[in-house]
LOLOZA-381668 format. One line per 5 residues: number of its first residue (from 0); their letters; for each residue x negated, y, z negated of C-alpha. Coordinates in steps of 0.02 Angstrom, whole numbers, always signed. Layout:
N
NUM	a	X:Y:Z ~ ...
This chain:
379
0	lvrft	-2:-3:-5 ~ -57:+175:+39 ~ -24:+235:-142 ~ -160:+119:-195 ~ -300:+167:-83
5	ceffk	-457:+247:-135 ~ -417:+411:-70 ~ -258:+411:-160 ~ -352:+388:-324 ~ -472:+519:-262
10	sllfl	-328:+631:-244 ~ -255:+605:-412 ~ -417:+628:-499 ~ -442:+797:-415 ~ -263:+850:-471
15	vyvaa	-328:+806:-642 ~ -476:+915:-616 ~ -386:+1069:-569 ~ -246:+1044:-686 ~ -384:+1042:-839
20	aktct	-444:+1203:-755 ~ -284:+1290:-773 ~ -227:+1221:-944 ~ -75:+1148:-859 ~ -28:+962:-803
25	paqva	-54:+873:-637 ~ +121:+866:-580 ~ +123:+1063:-609 ~ -14:+1076:-489 ~ +54:+958:-366
30	iawll	+224:+1066:-361 ~ +124:+1236:-357 ~ +29:+1166:-208 ~ +193:+1120:-114 ~ +275:+1288:-161
35	dkemv	+115:+1386:-69 ~ +168:+1311:+95 ~ +260:+1430:+210 ~ +390:+1312:+253 ~ +431:+1260:+83
40	tsvia	+561:+1361:+5 ~ +608:+1246:-142 ~ +555:+1073:-230 ~ +650:+954:-301 ~ +565:+858:-423
45	gassp	+641:+715:-540 ~ +634:+704:-721 ~ +664:+592:-860 ~ +677:+707:-998 ~ +725:+890:-1038
50	aqmae	+548:+922:-1083 ~ +490:+865:-909 ~ +623:+972:-817 ~ +555:+1132:-920 ~ +367:+1076:-856
55	naaat	+427:+1061:-680 ~ +505:+1225:-680 ~ +375:+1306:-772 ~ +252:+1253:-612 ~ +326:+1417:-512
60	dislt	+215:+1520:-642 ~ +47:+1436:-587 ~ -60:+1527:-460 ~ -184:+1427:-339 ~ -325:+1512:-266
65	gseie	-358:+1481:-84 ~ -518:+1381:-123 ~ -410:+1276:-236 ~ -279:+1260:-105 ~ -393:+1203:+32
70	aladt	-493:+1086:-76 ~ -327:+1000:-112 ~ -274:+993:+62 ~ -441:+920:+111 ~ -444:+777:-27
75	lrggp	-258:+733:+16 ~ -308:+705:+198 ~ -473:+605:+133 ~ -575:+744:+202 ~ -734:+843:+133
80	ggadg	-633:+950:-8 ~ -643:+909:-200 ~ -643:+728:-211 ~ -819:+747:-325 ~ -724:+896:-404
85	alhmr	-819:+1035:-324 ~ -736:+1202:-292 ~ -811:+1312:-158 ~ -759:+1489:-114 ~ -709:+1521:+64
90	pnler	-867:+1596:+166 ~ -840:+1785:+183 ~ -733:+1831:+331 ~ -814:+2003:+356 ~ -925:+2000:+499
95	ispad	-924:+2193:+520 ~ -1002:+2320:+402 ~ -939:+2502:+356 ~ -1071:+2558:+484 ~ -996:+2471:+619
100	llhpt	-829:+2565:+609 ~ -939:+2718:+667 ~ -968:+2640:+844 ~ -891:+2742:+976 ~ -787:+2582:+1028
105	sprvg	-725:+2539:+859 ~ -541:+2554:+812 ~ -496:+2717:+726 ~ -349:+2633:+641 ~ -350:+2497:+503
110	fgtap	-213:+2457:+386 ~ -174:+2509:+213 ~ -93:+2382:+93 ~ -2:+2493:-35 ~ +159:+2487:+25
115	vaieg	+159:+2299:+28 ~ +115:+2280:-139 ~ +191:+2418:-245 ~ +361:+2496:-300 ~ +470:+2462:-137
120	rpdtr	+380:+2317:-73 ~ +438:+2177:+21 ~ +448:+1995:-20 ~ +275:+1911:-15 ~ +308:+1827:+153
125	tavat	+355:+1991:+247 ~ +204:+2076:+162 ~ +77:+1941:+236 ~ +164:+1947:+388 ~ +141:+2143:+410
130	ikaai	-44:+2121:+363 ~ -67:+1992:+492 ~ +27:+2099:+632 ~ -97:+2249:+599 ~ -244:+2125:+616
135	aagak	-181:+2039:+780 ~ -141:+2206:+850 ~ -311:+2271:+826 ~ -352:+2342:+648 ~ -527:+2291:+603
140	lvdta	-516:+2378:+422 ~ -392:+2321:+284 ~ -391:+2421:+124 ~ -317:+2345:-28 ~ -353:+2389:-216
145	dayci	-347:+2278:-379 ~ -209:+2397:-459 ~ -93:+2383:-310 ~ +45:+2294:-395 ~ +169:+2347:-511
150	sspre	+123:+2283:-688 ~ -67:+2255:-713 ~ -39:+2149:-859 ~ +80:+2027:-750 ~ -12:+2043:-591
155	hgyge	-162:+2127:-572 ~ -240:+2095:-408 ~ -79:+2055:-305 ~ -137:+2168:-172 ~ -292:+2074:-145
160	rlvak	-204:+1909:-152 ~ -101:+1962:+1 ~ -247:+2010:+93 ~ -324:+1848:+42 ~ -175:+1743:+97
165	alrem	-151:+1836:+263 ~ -341:+1804:+324 ~ -335:+1608:+260 ~ -178:+1607:+364 ~ -260:+1679:+519
170	gsdav	-420:+1583:+502 ~ -530:+1624:+645 ~ -427:+1766:+718 ~ -475:+1868:+572 ~ -679:+1846:+569
175	evlva	-703:+2038:+625 ~ -605:+2114:+491 ~ -686:+2218:+361 ~ -589:+2201:+191 ~ -602:+2341:+69
180	tkige	-546:+2341:-110 ~ -542:+2478:-244 ~ -560:+2467:-423 ~ -549:+2577:-579 ~ -368:+2595:-606
185	wrpgn	-247:+2507:-712 ~ -48:+2500:-709 ~ +37:+2485:-874 ~ +197:+2429:-802 ~ +291:+2592:-833
190	gtwql	+262:+2664:-667 ~ +103:+2747:-702 ~ -79:+2732:-662 ~ -211:+2750:-787 ~ -405:+2778:-744
195	rgrpe	-531:+2658:-806 ~ -709:+2707:-733 ~ -822:+2624:-886 ~ -963:+2519:-804 ~ -918:+2362:-897
200	ylkna	-734:+2373:-836 ~ -785:+2400:-664 ~ -897:+2250:-660 ~ -759:+2134:-730 ~ -640:+2204:-614
205	ceagl	-771:+2168:-467 ~ -774:+1983:-542 ~ -577:+1979:-540 ~ -583:+2049:-354 ~ -688:+1914:-307
210	rslev	-578:+1791:-368 ~ -420:+1874:-296 ~ -491:+1898:-115 ~ -580:+1730:-120 ~ -743:+1782:-60
215	eaigl	-911:+1783:-138 ~ -959:+1949:-99 ~ -827:+2107:-61 ~ -869:+2188:+114 ~ -831:+2356:+37
220	lqlhr	-814:+2393:-145 ~ -733:+2574:-179 ~ -717:+2674:-341 ~ -526:+2706:-345 ~ -533:+2889:-417
225	pdptv	-661:+2970:-536 ~ -613:+2938:-716 ~ -647:+3119:-796 ~ -692:+3034:-963 ~ -831:+2948:-876
230	piees	-980:+3038:-764 ~ -961:+2980:-604 ~ -1144:+2939:-592 ~ -1107:+2806:-711 ~ -969:+2734:-625
235	vgamn	-1055:+2736:-458 ~ -1232:+2660:-530 ~ -1130:+2513:-612 ~ -1057:+2484:-429 ~ -1222:+2497:-371
240	dlvra	-1279:+2349:-484 ~ -1154:+2253:-414 ~ -1235:+2278:-243 ~ -1387:+2225:-301 ~ -1315:+2076:-385
245	gkaha	-1245:+2023:-213 ~ -1067:+2039:-275 ~ -1034:+2170:-137 ~ -1102:+2215:+26 ~ -1071:+2404:+27
250	igvcn	-995:+2529:-97 ~ -891:+2698:-73 ~ -793:+2821:-175 ~ -623:+2872:-149 ~ -518:+3045:-185
255	vtnde	-660:+3147:-221 ~ -727:+3329:-207 ~ -880:+3386:-119 ~ -963:+3399:-283 ~ -911:+3230:-340
260	lkaam	-988:+3154:-173 ~ -1144:+3237:-186 ~ -1165:+3178:-376 ~ -1116:+3002:-322 ~ -1234:+3005:-180
265	avahl	-1378:+3047:-302 ~ -1366:+2887:-387 ~ -1328:+2764:-246 ~ -1321:+2729:-72 ~ -1137:+2741:-8
270	ssvqn	-1069:+2684:+153 ~ -887:+2768:+132 ~ -771:+2911:+67 ~ -588:+2877:+67 ~ -485:+3038:+51
275	rmsfa	-303:+3091:+89 ~ -298:+3176:+254 ~ -156:+3178:+380 ~ -121:+3248:+556 ~ -74:+3414:+501
280	tgrtd	-217:+3455:+383 ~ -378:+3541:+437 ~ -553:+3480:+418 ~ -623:+3475:+247 ~ -792:+3501:+177
285	vldrc	-791:+3312:+112 ~ -759:+3256:+296 ~ -917:+3386:+364 ~ -1023:+3307:+243 ~ -970:+3124:+287
290	eaegl	-1020:+3172:+469 ~ -1181:+3240:+410 ~ -1234:+3094:+303 ~ -1169:+2956:+424 ~ -1033:+2895:+304
295	vfiah	-858:+2834:+356 ~ -707:+2948:+316 ~ -564:+2833:+278 ~ -409:+2944:+282 ~ -264:+2878:+183
300	spfgg	-87:+2937:+173 ~ -107:+2983:+366 ~ +71:+3024:+385 ~ +73:+3147:+229 ~ +119:+3043:+79
305	pggar	+275:+2971:+10 ~ +422:+3019:+120 ~ +293:+3099:+263 ~ +338:+2959:+389 ~ +521:+3015:+399
310	rllgs	+471:+3181:+408 ~ +370:+3159:+542 ~ +531:+3117:+665 ~ +583:+3305:+636 ~ +432:+3379:+732
315	stlan	+461:+3421:+910 ~ +278:+3443:+939 ~ +243:+3281:+897 ~ +403:+3212:+997 ~ +348:+3299:+1152
320	laqrh	+175:+3229:+1135 ~ +230:+3051:+1090 ~ +354:+3055:+1259 ~ +209:+3101:+1355 ~ +98:+2970:+1314
325	nltth	+246:+2830:+1283 ~ +198:+2827:+1102 ~ +314:+2824:+962 ~ +298:+2973:+844 ~ +194:+2890:+711
330	aaals	+58:+2830:+841 ~ +70:+3022:+916 ~ +17:+3069:+729 ~ -117:+2938:+720 ~ -184:+2991:+892
335	vltst	-202:+3168:+841 ~ -284:+3124:+664 ~ -401:+3007:+731 ~ -466:+3130:+867 ~ -522:+3239:+729
340	seslv	-684:+3158:+704 ~ -779:+3002:+756 ~ -820:+2963:+566 ~ -641:+2952:+534 ~ -527:+2789:+519
345	aipgt	-348:+2809:+472 ~ -271:+2681:+362 ~ -62:+2693:+375 ~ +31:+2574:+282 ~ +200:+2510:+306
350	tkper	+320:+2375:+250 ~ +363:+2311:+431 ~ +264:+2187:+540 ~ +333:+2278:+689 ~ +291:+2456:+635
355	aaqns	+110:+2388:+585 ~ +81:+2332:+760 ~ +135:+2498:+836 ~ +10:+2588:+719 ~ -132:+2468:+761
360	gvqtv	-85:+2482:+955 ~ -152:+2665:+930 ~ -333:+2597:+968 ~ -300:+2612:+1157 ~ -223:+2779:+1161
365	hlsqs	-342:+2935:+1198 ~ -283:+3103:+1193 ~ -345:+3245:+1316 ~ -417:+3406:+1235 ~ -276:+3506:+1308
370	dldef	-153:+3380:+1215 ~ -241:+3419:+1047 ~ -255:+3610:+1089 ~ -79:+3629:+1120 ~ -26:+3514:+960
375	rsal	-127:+3622:+855 ~ -89:+3784:+911 ~ +94:+3738:+857 ~ +53:+3700:+683
């Protein structure tokens, strides 16, 4: 009988190994593994006692990492995965660096995952599909954060886990994607954001990010926002230590002033700055410094922040530009923004796969100087 083969017993042993690591039962691991399958919406598990029924139900609270899921699958197939109890992280999917984003032919539109991970987010399946749609349409930069969640005590790293799941499902189709994450914020669960820029916190956050993203080193690790209670030199210095330790390939800062950027650059080699910038805002001294220093400027909130995407629809200037180039209004706004600087990459976010594909499609649109002059004169 198949159930008594050597492979069957190896599978059981590996289930026991994973269960011991997670302080749960092998049956719970098996149910959690099934529930991770895209086509599985529910599991009907038999039980001979109320205690077993409660145990089975509790399996929905167990989260398996991508490496655990793959190793379990390999073992069940009799393949090379965890028969000997060895769990391995997936090799890094990143094959490009922040510097590669500055190449003239590199896409100027990435994807920001905040809308699919924080308040107002879609279900997990739609969120993953949205990230995949952006990548499939040409996005080479995917930006997330460990604090992209609703409650850090309950689900810190949710946004990172969405990205990991999307990349895992895409496999070789996502080998040229740079994943950027941000650390240094915490969400207590009441709708607020707390700054945590202490070196020890940042180092622990990076370790957690490695697990959430299922990589051995983070492609681009960014300080989410300077903590006014901690000198930015200390925060960035701790992140530089993470690069030296091989935990991150490159580091950057977000939401900084020109003076803060200057102070950060004095203690570490930075690759990027992520600040808010939309199609309607003018150039800033931070963008000027990025161009001068060879840094990537990542523009978040490219539609103007909350509600901005809807307000775009009322712009007749954008509507005319969009009609002329057969674009959506949002794609026209991104085209204007990305034409501002060759150092700039915009990261629009959305909760809809079709909109993510439209935004990433801007990679192939080139506006003439007359288009840009006409638009800016109307602002």
